[in-house]
N, C-alpha and C positions, 0 to 999 in steps of 0.2 A: 504494500500499500504506500509506504513512504517513498518507494522507488518510483511509483507512478506520479506522486506529488512532486518529487524532485525533477522528474522528467518534464512535467508540465511547467514547472517554474523555470527550468532551463530553456524550454521552447519559447516561453513568454518573454524571457530576458533576451534571447537571441533575436526574436521578432522585433522587439522594441529597439534593439541595437541596430538592426538592419534598417528599420524605418528612420532612425535618427541619421544614419549615414546617408541614406537616400535623400532625406530632406535637406541635409547640409550640401550635398552635391547638387541638388536641384536649385538651391539658393545661389550657389556659386555659378551655375550655368546661366541662370536668369540675369545675374549681375553682369557676366561677360557678354551676354547678348545685348543688354542695355547699353553697355559701353561701345560695342561694335556698332549698334544702331545710331548712337549719338555721334560717333566718329564718322560714319558714312554720311549723315546729314550735314555735319560740319564740312566735310570734304566737298560735297556737292555745292554748299554755299560758298566755299572758297573759290571754286572754279566759276560759279555764276557771278561772283562779285570781284573777279580778278581784274583790277584796274589800278591806276595810279591814285585814284581817289581814296584808297584805304592804305596808302603807304605811310610808313613811319619815317621816311627819309628826313634827315636833318639838313640836307643841302638847301641853302636859302633859295636857290633858283627853282628847285623842285617843289618847295612849299606852295607856290602859287598853283601847282598842278596836283597837289594832294587834296586832302579833304578841305572843303570850303564851307559847306553848309552844316547846320546842326545834325541833319540826317546822315551826312557823310561821316561826321565824327562819331555819331552814335553807332553806325554800322561798323566802323573800324574798331571801336571799343568793344562791341559785342563779339565780332570775329576774333579779336585779339584775346579776349577772355576765354572763349571756347577753344582757341588754338592752345592756349596755356594749359587748359584742362584735359583736352582729348587728343591733340595731335602728337605725333611722334616728334622727337627732337629734329630729325631730318626734315620733316614737313615744315616745322617752324622756320628753319633756315631758308628752305626753298621758297616758301610763301613770301618771306620778307624780300628775297632776291627778285622774285617774279613781280611783286607789286612795285618795287623800285624800278625795274626794267620797264614796266608798263608806264610808269610816270615819266621816265626819260624819253621813251618813244613818243608819248603823247605831247610832251613839251617840245620835242624836236619837230613834230608834225605841225604844231601850232606856230612855234617861233620861226620855223622854216618856210612858212607860207604855203604848206602843203594841204591845209584843211579847207575844203570848199564850204560855201555857205550852208549847204544842206547837210554838213557833217561828215561827208565822205572824203576820202583822201584823193587829192588831184592825181591825174595820170602822170604829171611831170615828176612826181615823187619817186617813181620807179627808176628814173635816170639819175637820181642823186645818190652818190655812194654813201654819204653819212646817213641818209634816211634808210637806205637798204641795210646798212650794218646795224643800226639801232633797232630797226623792225625785226631783223634776224635774231638779235640778242634777246629781245622781248619774247619772240616766239620760242627760242631755245629754252629760256627760263620757264615759260609756261609748259613746254613739253617735259622738262625735267620734273616739274612739280606734278604733272599728270601721271607720269610713270611711277613716281614715289607713292602717290595716292592709291594707284591701282595695286602696287606692291603691298602697302599697308593693309588694304582691304581684302587682298587676295582675289580680286576679281578676274585676274587672268588665269586662275586655277579653277574657276567654276566650270561645271559641265556645260557643254555646248547645247544641250537639248532644251 
């Protein structure tokens, strides 16, 4: 009789232990999924808002092409806070470089007279070596950021179906 009672007690304790381990593991998995989802949302926002208007550049020339409105400053501050919390260190550096390159490219487009009244780049810009170089640098910085975002999120490893 006491053997049956002991067996039942051991089974109950074992079941309780397994349930505790599973609950702890599920909590950890939920937390990891939440972080991945927040990171994915941040990375999408970084690409959608990748421009000089969110740059932190201290260059006095570029300040005129950085954030100018309260909305721009709010966006930059919100993205910066989320980058600090959820982005990898590599993404932090690449995002900073890409926003600065975008600001330099935009400043050169405006200052060089390559911006048309409708906001498009004039065809003559393609013949200017400085414009081409700065546009290439901005595009390269963006591509480097995009590649790192995909690596961080593992999107290149997802099944193709």
